N, CA, C, O and the ligand as a Tripos MOL2 file, in Angstrom:
@<TRIPOS>MOLECULE
protein
  253   251    64     0     0
PROTEIN
NO_CHARGES

@<TRIPOS>ATOM
      1 N         -49.1060    4.9620  -34.1380 N.3       1 MET1
      2 CA        -49.2360    3.5640  -34.1260 C.3       1 MET1
      3 C         -48.9070    2.9330  -35.4710 C.2       1 MET1
      4 O         -49.4440    3.3540  -36.4960 O.2       1 MET1
      5 N         -48.0570    1.9570  -35.4820 N.am      2 ASN2
      6 CA        -47.5690    1.3460  -36.7350 C.3       2 ASN2
      7 C         -48.6210    0.3450  -37.1830 C.2       2 ASN2
      8 O         -49.6390    0.1500  -36.5180 O.2       2 ASN2
      9 N         -48.3310   -0.3510  -38.4420 N.am      3 ALA3
     10 CA        -49.4410   -1.2940  -38.7880 C.3       3 ALA3
     11 C         -49.3990   -2.5820  -38.0070 C.2       3 ALA3
     12 O         -50.4430   -3.1790  -37.7460 O.2       3 ALA3
     13 N         -48.1500   -3.0500  -37.6070 N.am      4 ALA4
     14 CA        -48.2240   -4.1470  -36.5420 C.3       4 ALA4
     15 C         -49.0210   -4.0370  -35.3960 C.2       4 ALA4
     16 O         -49.7340   -4.9630  -35.0070 O.2       4 ALA4
     17 N         -48.9220   -2.7580  -34.7340 N.am      5 LEU5
     18 CA        -49.7140   -2.5820  -33.5490 C.3       5 LEU5
     19 C         -51.2050   -2.4580  -33.9150 C.2       5 LEU5
     20 O         -52.0590   -2.8200  -33.1060 O.2       5 LEU5
     21 N         -51.5300   -1.9570  -35.1060 N.am      6 ARG6
     22 CA        -52.9600   -1.9910  -35.4420 C.3       6 ARG6
     23 C         -53.4460   -3.6100  -35.5300 C.2       6 ARG6
     24 O         -54.5350   -4.0130  -35.1220 O.2       6 ARG6
     25 N         -52.6220   -4.2700  -36.0210 N.am      7 ASP7
     26 CA        -53.1130   -5.7160  -36.1510 C.3       7 ASP7
     27 C         -53.2520   -6.3440  -34.7990 C.2       7 ASP7
     28 O         -54.2240   -7.0590  -34.5510 O.2       7 ASP7
     29 N         -52.3640   -6.1170  -33.9630 N.am      8 LEU8
     30 CA        -52.3510   -6.4880  -32.4910 C.3       8 LEU8
     31 C         -53.6970   -5.9280  -31.8120 C.2       8 LEU8
     32 O         -54.2470   -6.6130  -30.9500 O.2       8 LEU8
     33 N         -54.1290   -4.9200  -32.1230 N.am      9 ALA9
     34 CA        -55.2740   -4.2320  -31.5850 C.3       9 ALA9
     35 C         -56.5640   -5.0440  -31.9280 C.2       9 ALA9
     36 O         -57.5750   -4.9800  -31.2290 O.2       9 ALA9
     37 N         -56.4510   -5.8780  -33.1450 N.am     10 ARG10
     38 CA        -57.5790   -6.6280  -33.4500 C.3      10 ARG10
     39 C         -57.7040   -8.0520  -33.0430 C.2      10 ARG10
     40 O         -58.5430   -8.8410  -33.4770 O.2      10 ARG10
     41 N         -56.7020   -8.3180  -32.0860 N.am     11 TRP11
     42 CA        -56.5370   -9.7550  -31.5650 C.3      11 TRP11
     43 C         -58.0670  -10.2280  -31.1260 C.2      11 TRP11
     44 O         -58.9890   -9.4780  -30.8020 O.2      11 TRP11
     45 N         -58.0840  -11.6260  -31.2010 N.am     12 VAL12
     46 CA        -59.1610  -12.2640  -30.7030 C.3      12 VAL12
     47 C         -58.4570  -13.2870  -29.7230 C.2      12 VAL12
     48 O         -57.6410  -14.0900  -30.1780 O.2      12 VAL12
     49 N         -58.7620  -13.2580  -28.4290 N.am     13 ARG13
     50 CA        -58.0550  -14.2520  -27.4770 C.3      13 ARG13
     51 C         -58.6530  -15.6690  -27.6050 C.2      13 ARG13
     52 O         -59.8410  -15.9130  -27.3920 O.2      13 ARG13
     53 N         -57.7570  -16.5540  -27.9590 N.am     14 PRO14
     54 CA        -58.0290  -17.8640  -27.9700 C.3      14 PRO14
     55 C         -58.5280  -18.4660  -26.7740 C.2      14 PRO14
     56 O         -58.0280  -18.1620  -25.6910 O.2      14 PRO14
     57 N         -59.5940  -19.4060  -26.8720 N.am     15 GLU15
     58 CA        -60.1000  -19.9840  -25.6560 C.3      15 GLU15
     59 C         -59.3810  -21.3140  -25.3820 C.2      15 GLU15
     60 O         -59.4190  -21.7660  -24.2380 O.2      15 GLU15
     61 N         -58.7840  -21.9140  -26.2700 N.am     16 ALA16
     62 CA        -58.1530  -23.2260  -26.1480 C.3      16 ALA16
     63 C         -57.0490  -23.1200  -25.1400 C.2      16 ALA16
     64 O         -56.3220  -22.1280  -25.0710 O.2      16 ALA16
     65 N         -56.9340  -24.2380  -24.3070 N.am     17 THR17
     66 CA        -55.8550  -24.2280  -23.2250 C.3      17 THR17
     67 C         -54.6180  -25.1650  -23.5860 C.2      17 THR17
     68 O         -53.4680  -24.9180  -23.2250 O.2      17 THR17
     69 N         -54.9460  -26.1220  -24.2430 N.am     18 GLY18
     70 CA        -53.9290  -26.9910  -24.6580 C.3      18 GLY18
     71 C         -53.0830  -26.6250  -26.0390 C.2      18 GLY18
     72 O         -53.6520  -26.6580  -27.1300 O.2      18 GLY18
     73 N         -51.9400  -26.3390  -25.9330 N.am     19 THR19
     74 CA        -51.2440  -26.0200  -27.1720 C.3      19 THR19
     75 C         -49.6310  -26.7720  -27.2030 C.2      19 THR19
     76 O         -49.2020  -27.4870  -26.2980 O.2      19 THR19
     77 N         -49.0220  -26.4830  -28.2320 N.am     20 ALA20
     78 CA        -47.8080  -27.3130  -28.2900 C.3      20 ALA20
     79 C         -46.6260  -26.5200  -27.5760 C.2      20 ALA20
     80 O         -45.4720  -26.9250  -27.4350 O.2      20 ALA20
     81 N         -47.1790  -25.2570  -27.1390 N.am     21 LEU21
     82 CA        -46.2520  -24.3680  -26.4980 C.3      21 LEU21
     83 C         -45.6340  -24.7530  -25.1420 C.2      21 LEU21
     84 O         -46.2530  -25.4830  -24.3670 O.2      21 LEU21
     85 N         -44.5170  -24.3030  -24.8780 N.am     22 HIS22
     86 CA        -44.0730  -24.5480  -23.4130 C.3      22 HIS22
     87 C         -44.7600  -23.6010  -22.5840 C.2      22 HIS22
     88 O         -45.3000  -22.5970  -23.0480 O.2      22 HIS22
     89 N         -44.7510  -23.9020  -21.3450 N.am     23 GLU23
     90 CA        -45.5500  -22.9330  -20.3570 C.3      23 GLU23
     91 C         -44.8980  -21.4930  -20.5330 C.2      23 GLU23
     92 O         -43.7040  -21.2580  -20.7170 O.2      23 GLU23
     93 N         -45.9580  -20.5650  -20.4340 N.am     24 THR24
     94 CA        -45.4630  -19.2620  -20.4330 C.3      24 THR24
     95 C         -45.8660  -18.3610  -19.1520 C.2      24 THR24
     96 O         -46.7130  -18.8530  -18.4070 O.2      24 THR24
     97 N         -45.4560  -17.3650  -18.8950 N.am     25 ASP25
     98 CA        -45.7640  -16.6190  -17.6430 C.3      25 ASP25
     99 C         -46.7270  -15.4110  -18.0510 C.2      25 ASP25
    100 O         -47.2870  -15.3730  -19.1470 O.2      25 ASP25
    101 N         -46.8670  -14.4350  -17.0750 N.am     26 ALA26
    102 CA        -47.7880  -13.4700  -17.3710 C.3      26 ALA26
    103 C         -47.0250  -12.4150  -18.2080 C.2      26 ALA26
    104 O         -47.6760  -11.4120  -18.5010 O.2      26 ALA26
    105 N         -45.8050  -12.4830  -18.6160 N.am     27 THR27
    106 CA        -45.1890  -11.4770  -19.5840 C.3      27 THR27
    107 C         -45.5710  -11.8290  -20.9870 C.2      27 THR27
    108 O         -45.1690  -11.0740  -21.8720 O.2      27 THR27
    109 N         -46.3500  -12.9540  -21.3390 N.am     28 PHE28
    110 CA        -46.7020  -13.3040  -22.5450 C.3      28 PHE28
    111 C         -48.1800  -12.8690  -22.7620 C.2      28 PHE28
    112 O         -48.9590  -12.9950  -21.8170 O.2      28 PHE28
    113 N         -48.6080  -12.3730  -23.9280 N.am     29 ASP29
    114 CA        -50.0810  -12.3810  -24.2350 C.3      29 ASP29
    115 C         -50.1910  -12.8670  -25.6750 C.2      29 ASP29
    116 O         -49.4270  -12.5050  -26.5690 O.2      29 ASP29
    117 N         -51.2560  -13.7610  -25.8330 N.am     30 PHE30
    118 CA        -51.4340  -14.4480  -27.0790 C.3      30 PHE30
    119 C         -52.7560  -13.9010  -27.9040 C.2      30 PHE30
    120 O         -53.6860  -13.3400  -27.3240 O.2      30 PHE30
    121 N         -52.7310  -14.0910  -29.0740 N.am     31 GLY31
    122 CA        -53.9330  -13.8650  -29.8740 C.3      31 GLY31
    123 C         -53.7490  -14.5040  -31.2660 C.2      31 GLY31
    124 O         -52.7110  -15.0430  -31.6500 O.2      31 GLY31
    125 N         -54.9380  -14.3710  -31.9990 N.am     32 LEU32
    126 CA        -54.8780  -14.8290  -33.4190 C.3      32 LEU32
    127 C         -55.1820  -13.6750  -34.1760 C.2      32 LEU32
    128 O         -56.0860  -12.9020  -33.8610 O.2      32 LEU32
    129 N         -54.2810  -13.5020  -35.4020 N.am     33 ALA33
    130 CA        -54.3620  -12.5170  -36.2970 C.3      33 ALA33
    131 C         -53.7760  -13.0680  -37.6180 C.2      33 ALA33
    132 O         -52.8050  -13.8250  -37.6190 O.2      33 ALA33
    133 N         -54.3620  -12.6850  -38.6670 N.am     34 ASP34
    134 CA        -53.7930  -13.1820  -39.9700 C.3      34 ASP34
    135 C         -52.6560  -12.0840  -40.3440 C.2      34 ASP34
    136 O         -52.8130  -11.1100  -41.0800 O.2      34 ASP34
    137 N         -51.4480  -12.4830  -39.6470 N.am     35 TRP35
    138 CA        -50.4160  -11.6020  -39.7120 C.3      35 TRP35
    139 C         -49.9380  -11.3350  -41.0770 C.2      35 TRP35
    140 O         -49.6850  -10.2040  -41.4900 O.2      35 TRP35
    141 N         -49.8140  -12.5070  -41.8210 N.am     36 ASP36
    142 CA        -49.1590  -12.3480  -43.0580 C.3      36 ASP36
    143 C         -50.3880  -12.2770  -44.3510 C.2      36 ASP36
    144 O         -50.1590  -12.4400  -45.5490 O.2      36 ASP36
    145 N         -51.5740  -12.0180  -43.7860 N.am     37 ARG37
    146 CA        -52.6010  -11.6990  -44.7570 C.3      37 ARG37
    147 C         -52.8420  -12.7940  -45.8150 C.2      37 ARG37
    148 O         -53.2660  -12.4980  -46.9320 O.2      37 ARG37
    149 N         -52.5820  -14.0030  -45.4700 N.am     38 ASP38
    150 CA        -52.7140  -15.2260  -46.3880 C.3      38 ASP38
    151 C         -54.0800  -15.7290  -46.1730 C.2      38 ASP38
    152 O         -54.3970  -16.6900  -46.8740 O.2      38 ASP38
    153 N         -54.9850  -15.2580  -45.3150 N.am     39 GLY39
    154 CA        -56.3070  -15.6260  -45.2850 C.3      39 GLY39
    155 C         -56.4790  -16.8110  -44.0750 C.2      39 GLY39
    156 O         -57.5600  -17.3200  -43.7800 O.2      39 GLY39
    157 N         -55.3770  -17.0880  -43.5380 N.am     40 ARG40
    158 CA        -55.3930  -18.2130  -42.4470 C.3      40 ARG40
    159 C         -54.9040  -17.5920  -41.1260 C.2      40 ARG40
    160 O         -53.8410  -16.9710  -41.1140 O.2      40 ARG40
    161 N         -55.6130  -17.7310  -40.0640 N.am     41 PRO41
    162 CA        -55.1380  -17.1720  -38.8360 C.3      41 PRO41
    163 C         -53.8170  -17.5680  -38.2470 C.2      41 PRO41
    164 O         -53.4990  -18.7570  -38.2710 O.2      41 PRO41
    165 N         -52.9530  -16.5900  -37.6730 N.am     42 ASP42
    166 CA        -51.6830  -16.9740  -37.3880 C.3      42 ASP42
    167 C         -51.7500  -16.8010  -35.7010 C.2      42 ASP42
    168 O         -52.3750  -15.8890  -35.1590 O.2      42 ASP42
    169 N         -51.0460  -17.7680  -35.0260 N.am     43 LEU43
    170 CA        -50.9860  -17.4880  -33.6380 C.3      43 LEU43
    171 C         -49.8270  -16.6580  -33.3060 C.2      43 LEU43
    172 O         -48.6770  -16.9830  -33.6050 O.2      43 LEU43
    173 N         -50.1700  -15.4720  -32.6220 N.am     44 VAL44
    174 CA        -49.1050  -14.5540  -32.3630 C.3      44 VAL44
    175 C         -48.8790  -14.5790  -30.8240 C.2      44 VAL44
    176 O         -49.8090  -14.6560  -30.0200 O.2      44 VAL44
    177 N         -47.6380  -14.5120  -30.5030 N.am     45 ALA45
    178 CA        -47.3310  -14.2650  -29.0620 C.3      45 ALA45
    179 C         -46.5010  -12.8880  -28.7080 C.2      45 ALA45
    180 O         -45.4240  -12.5780  -29.2170 O.2      45 ALA45
    181 N         -47.1110  -12.2500  -27.8860 N.am     46 LEU46
    182 CA        -46.5810  -10.8990  -27.5230 C.3      46 LEU46
    183 C         -45.8040  -10.9580  -26.3540 C.2      46 LEU46
    184 O         -46.5010  -11.1420  -25.3570 O.2      46 LEU46
    185 N         -44.5530  -10.8610  -26.1240 N.am     47 LYS47
    186 CA        -43.8610  -10.9280  -24.8720 C.3      47 LYS47
    187 C         -43.4360   -9.4660  -24.5130 C.2      47 LYS47
    188 O         -42.6990   -8.7620  -25.2040 O.2      47 LYS47
    189 N         -44.0510   -9.1000  -23.2520 N.am     48 LYS48
    190 CA        -44.1880   -7.6070  -22.8100 C.3      48 LYS48
    191 C         -43.1110   -7.1830  -22.0610 C.2      48 LYS48
    192 O         -42.7350   -6.0110  -22.0870 O.2      48 LYS48
    193 N         -42.4580   -8.2400  -21.2380 N.am     49 SER49
    194 CA        -41.4540   -7.8070  -20.5260 C.3      49 SER49
    195 C         -40.3770   -8.9480  -20.2550 C.2      49 SER49
    196 O         -40.5650  -10.1000  -20.6470 O.2      49 SER49
    197 N         -39.2380   -8.5570  -19.5600 N.am     50 ASN50
    198 CA        -38.2590   -9.7190  -19.3620 C.3      50 ASN50
    199 C         -37.7830  -10.3380  -20.7090 C.2      50 ASN50
    200 O         -37.4960  -11.5300  -20.8210 O.2      50 ASN50
    201 N         -37.7270   -9.4920  -21.6530 N.am     51 THR51
    202 CA        -37.1710  -10.0380  -23.0150 C.3      51 THR51
    203 C         -35.7720   -9.7990  -22.9870 C.2      51 THR51
    204 O         -35.2900   -8.9700  -22.2150 O.2      51 THR51
    205 N         -35.0060  -10.5500  -23.8690 N.am     52 GLY52
    206 CA        -33.6440  -10.4760  -24.0160 C.3      52 GLY52
    207 C         -33.2260   -9.1320  -24.5350 C.2      52 GLY52
    208 O         -32.1050   -8.6920  -24.2820 O.2      52 GLY52
    209 N         -34.1100   -8.4590  -25.2650 N.am     53 THR53
    210 CA        -33.7460   -7.1720  -26.0440 C.3      53 THR53
    211 C         -34.3400   -6.1000  -25.1930 C.2      53 THR53
    212 O         -34.2870   -4.9540  -25.6410 O.2      53 THR53
    213 N         -34.8710   -6.2920  -24.0850 N.am     54 ASN54
    214 CA        -35.5180   -5.1600  -23.1640 C.3      54 ASN54
    215 C         -36.3710   -4.4520  -23.8420 C.2      54 ASN54
    216 O         -36.4330   -3.2530  -23.5700 O.2      54 ASN54
    217 N         -37.1790   -4.9580  -24.8110 N.am     55 SER55
    218 CA        -38.2950   -4.3730  -25.4550 C.3      55 SER55
    219 C         -39.2480   -5.3280  -25.7670 C.2      55 SER55
    220 O         -38.9200   -6.5150  -25.7680 O.2      55 SER55
    221 N         -40.5290   -4.9410  -26.0670 N.am     56 THR56
    222 CA        -41.7140   -5.9770  -26.4070 C.3      56 THR56
    223 C         -41.2710   -6.7130  -27.6230 C.2      56 THR56
    224 O         -40.7610   -6.1520  -28.5930 O.2      56 THR56
    225 N         -41.4850   -7.9840  -27.5300 N.am     57 GLU57
    226 CA        -41.1390   -8.9490  -28.7000 C.3      57 GLU57
    227 C         -42.3120   -9.5190  -29.2380 C.2      57 GLU57
    228 O         -43.1790   -9.8970  -28.4500 O.2      57 GLU57
    229 N         -42.4870   -9.6480  -30.5270 N.am     58 VAL58
    230 CA        -43.6050  -10.3090  -31.0820 C.3      58 VAL58
    231 C         -43.1930  -11.4760  -31.8820 C.2      58 VAL58
    232 O         -42.3760  -11.3450  -32.7940 O.2      58 VAL58
    233 N         -43.7860  -12.7550  -31.5450 N.am     59 HIS59
    234 CA        -43.3920  -13.9700  -32.2440 C.3      59 HIS59
    235 C         -44.5840  -14.5660  -32.9120 C.2      59 HIS59
    236 O         -45.6260  -14.8290  -32.3110 O.2      59 HIS59
    237 N         -44.3970  -14.7530  -34.0930 N.am     60 ILE60
    238 CA        -45.4230  -15.3770  -34.9310 C.3      60 ILE60
    239 C         -45.1840  -16.8790  -35.0830 C.2      60 ILE60
    240 O         -44.1800  -17.3340  -35.6300 O.2      60 ILE60
    241 N         -46.1720  -17.6220  -34.5660 N.am     61 LEU61
    242 CA        -46.0860  -19.0880  -34.2820 C.3      61 LEU61
    243 C         -46.8190  -19.9050  -35.3000 C.2      61 LEU61
    244 O         -46.7510  -21.1330  -35.2570 O.2      61 LEU61
    245 N         -47.4860  -19.3050  -36.1750 N.am     62 GLY62
    246 CA        -48.3150  -20.2120  -37.1120 C.3      62 GLY62
    247 C         -48.4580  -19.3680  -38.5310 C.2      62 GLY62
    248 O         -47.9300  -18.2760  -38.7400 O.2      62 GLY62
    249 N         -49.1750  -20.0080  -39.3350 N.am     63 GLY63
    250 CA        -49.4060  -19.1250  -40.5470 C.3      63 GLY63
    251 C         -49.8760  -20.1470  -41.6730 C.2      63 GLY63
    252 O         -50.1490  -19.7400  -42.8020 O.2      63 GLY63
    253 CA        -51.9040  -16.0590  -42.0620 Ca       64 CA64
@<TRIPOS>BOND
     1     1     2 1
     2     2     3 1
     3     3     4 2
     4     3     5 am
     5     5     6 1
     6     6     7 1
     7     7     8 2
     8     7     9 am
     9     9    10 1
    10    10    11 1
    11    11    12 2
    12    11    13 am
    13    13    14 1
    14    14    15 1
    15    15    16 2
    16    15    17 am
    17    17    18 1
    18    18    19 1
    19    19    20 2
    20    19    21 am
    21    21    22 1
    22    22    23 1
    23    23    24 2
    24    23    25 am
    25    25    26 1
    26    26    27 1
    27    27    28 2
    28    27    29 am
    29    29    30 1
    30    30    31 1
    31    31    32 2
    32    31    33 am
    33    33    34 1
    34    34    35 1
    35    35    36 2
    36    35    37 am
    37    37    38 1
    38    38    39 1
    39    39    40 2
    40    39    41 am
    41    41    42 1
    42    42    43 1
    43    43    44 2
    44    43    45 am
    45    45    46 1
    46    46    47 1
    47    47    48 2
    48    47    49 am
    49    49    50 1
    50    50    51 1
    51    51    52 2
    52    51    53 am
    53    53    54 1
    54    54    55 1
    55    55    56 2
    56    55    57 am
    57    57    58 1
    58    58    59 1
    59    59    60 2
    60    59    61 am
    61    61    62 1
    62    62    63 1
    63    63    64 2
    64    63    65 am
    65    65    66 1
    66    66    67 1
    67    67    68 2
    68    67    69 am
    69    69    70 1
    70    70    71 1
    71    71    72 2
    72    71    73 am
    73    73    74 1
    74    74    75 1
    75    75    76 2
    76    75    77 am
    77    77    78 1
    78    78    79 1
    79    79    80 2
    80    79    81 am
    81    81    82 1
    82    82    83 1
    83    83    84 2
    84    83    85 am
    85    85    86 1
    86    86    87 1
    87    87    88 2
    88    87    89 am
    89    89    90 1
    90    90    91 1
    91    91    92 2
    92    91    93 am
    93    93    94 1
    94    94    95 1
    95    95    96 2
    96    95    97 am
    97    97    98 1
    98    98    99 1
    99    99   100 2
   100    99   101 am
   101   101   102 1
   102   102   103 1
   103   103   104 2
   104   103   105 am
   105   105   106 1
   106   106   107 1
   107   107   108 2
   108   107   109 am
   109   109   110 1
   110   110   111 1
   111   111   112 2
   112   111   113 am
   113   113   114 1
   114   114   115 1
   115   115   116 2
   116   115   117 am
   117   117   118 1
   118   118   119 1
   119   119   120 2
   120   119   121 am
   121   121   122 1
   122   122   123 1
   123   123   124 2
   124   123   125 am
   125   125   126 1
   126   126   127 1
   127   127   128 2
   128   127   129 am
   129   129   130 1
   130   130   131 1
   131   131   132 2
   132   131   133 am
   133   133   134 1
   134   134   135 1
   135   135   136 2
   136   135   137 am
   137   137   138 1
   138   138   139 1
   139   139   140 2
   140   139   141 am
   141   141   142 1
   142   142   143 1
   143   143   144 2
   144   143   145 am
   145   145   146 1
   146   146   147 1
   147   147   148 2
   148   147   149 am
   149   149   150 1
   150   150   151 1
   151   151   152 2
   152   151   153 am
   153   153   154 1
   154   154   155 1
   155   155   156 2
   156   155   157 am
   157   157   158 1
   158   158   159 1
   159   159   160 2
   160   159   161 am
   161   161   162 1
   162   162   163 1
   163   163   164 2
   164   163   165 am
   165   165   166 1
   166   166   167 1
   167   167   168 2
   168   167   169 am
   169   169   170 1
   170   170   171 1
   171   171   172 2
   172   171   173 am
   173   173   174 1
   174   174   175 1
   175   175   176 2
   176   175   177 am
   177   177   178 1
   178   178   179 1
   179   179   180 2
   180   179   181 am
   181   181   182 1
   182   182   183 1
   183   183   184 2
   184   183   185 am
   185   185   186 1
   186   186   187 1
   187   187   188 2
   188   187   189 am
   189   189   190 1
   190   190   191 1
   191   191   192 2
   192   191   193 am
   193   193   194 1
   194   194   195 1
   195   195   196 2
   196   195   197 am
   197   197   198 1
   198   198   199 1
   199   199   200 2
   200   199   201 am
   201   201   202 1
   202   202   203 1
   203   203   204 2
   204   203   205 am
   205   205   206 1
   206   206   207 1
   207   207   208 2
   208   207   209 am
   209   209   210 1
   210   210   211 1
   211   211   212 2
   212   211   213 am
   213   213   214 1
   214   214   215 1
   215   215   216 2
   216   215   217 am
   217   217   218 1
   218   218   219 1
   219   219   220 2
   220   219   221 am
   221   221   222 1
   222   222   223 1
   223   223   224 2
   224   223   225 am
   225   225   226 1
   226   226   227 1
   227   227   228 2
   228   227   229 am
   229   229   230 1
   230   230   231 1
   231   231   232 2
   232   231   233 am
   233   233   234 1
   234   234   235 1
   235   235   236 2
   236   235   237 am
   237   237   238 1
   238   238   239 1
   239   239   240 2
   240   239   241 am
   241   241   242 1
   242   242   243 1
   243   243   244 2
   244   243   245 am
   245   245   246 1
   246   246   247 1
   247   247   248 2
   248   247   249 am
   249   249   250 1
   250   250   251 1
   251   251   252 2
@<TRIPOS>SUBSTRUCTURE
     1 MET1         2 RESIDUE 1 A MET
     2 ASN2         6 RESIDUE 1 A ASN
     3 ALA3        10 RESIDUE 1 A ALA
     4 ALA4        14 RESIDUE 1 A ALA
     5 LEU5        18 RESIDUE 1 A LEU
     6 ARG6        22 RESIDUE 1 A ARG
     7 ASP7        26 RESIDUE 1 A ASP
     8 LEU8        30 RESIDUE 1 A LEU
     9 ALA9        34 RESIDUE 1 A ALA
    10 ARG10       38 RESIDUE 1 A ARG
    11 TRP11       42 RESIDUE 1 A TRP
    12 VAL12       46 RESIDUE 1 A VAL
    13 ARG13       50 RESIDUE 1 A ARG
    14 PRO14       54 RESIDUE 1 A PRO
    15 GLU15       58 RESIDUE 1 A GLU
    16 ALA16       62 RESIDUE 1 A ALA
    17 THR17       66 RESIDUE 1 A THR
    18 GLY18       70 RESIDUE 1 A GLY
    19 THR19       74 RESIDUE 1 A THR
    20 ALA20       78 RESIDUE 1 A ALA
    21 LEU21       82 RESIDUE 1 A LEU
    22 HIS22       86 RESIDUE 1 A HIS
    23 GLU23       90 RESIDUE 1 A GLU
    24 THR24       94 RESIDUE 1 A THR
    25 ASP25       98 RESIDUE 1 A ASP
    26 ALA26      102 RESIDUE 1 A ALA
    27 THR27      106 RESIDUE 1 A THR
    28 PHE28      110 RESIDUE 1 A PHE
    29 ASP29      114 RESIDUE 1 A ASP
    30 PHE30      118 RESIDUE 1 A PHE
    31 GLY31      122 RESIDUE 1 A GLY
    32 LEU32      126 RESIDUE 1 A LEU
    33 ALA33      130 RESIDUE 1 A ALA
    34 ASP34      134 RESIDUE 1 A ASP
    35 TRP35      138 RESIDUE 1 A TRP
    36 ASP36      142 RESIDUE 1 A ASP
    37 ARG37      146 RESIDUE 1 A ARG
    38 ASP38      150 RESIDUE 1 A ASP
    39 GLY39      154 RESIDUE 1 A GLY
    40 ARG40      158 RESIDUE 1 A ARG
    41 PRO41      162 RESIDUE 1 A PRO
    42 ASP42      166 RESIDUE 1 A ASP
    43 LEU43      170 RESIDUE 1 A LEU
    44 VAL44      174 RESIDUE 1 A VAL
    45 ALA45      178 RESIDUE 1 A ALA
    46 LEU46      182 RESIDUE 1 A LEU
    47 LYS47      186 RESIDUE 1 A LYS
    48 LYS48      190 RESIDUE 1 A LYS
    49 SER49      194 RESIDUE 1 A SER
    50 ASN50      198 RESIDUE 1 A ASN
    51 THR51      202 RESIDUE 1 A THR
    52 GLY52      206 RESIDUE 1 A GLY
    53 THR53      210 RESIDUE 1 A THR
    54 ASN54      214 RESIDUE 1 A ASN
    55 SER55      218 RESIDUE 1 A SER
    56 THR56      222 RESIDUE 1 A THR
    57 GLU57      226 RESIDUE 1 A GLU
    58 VAL58      230 RESIDUE 1 A VAL
    59 HIS59      234 RESIDUE 1 A HIS
    60 ILE60      238 RESIDUE 1 A ILE
    61 LEU61      242 RESIDUE 1 A LEU
    62 GLY62      246 RESIDUE 1 A GLY
    63 GLY63      250 RESIDUE 1 A GLY
    64 CA64       253 GROUP 0 **** ****
């Protein structure tokens, strides 16, 4: 397991329902992690299927 996946394993699921994001489907999973380790939580979106690259994609949305 690489370092990025260890970070994903520490995700805390956000409870907020209103975001600036477009609607997503069940292929997305979201969490908060301090991805760049600057001390502020970053919103992370994990797209698990139906990606253009045919592999899991990780999108960092904040920081
Ligand atoms: Ca951060």
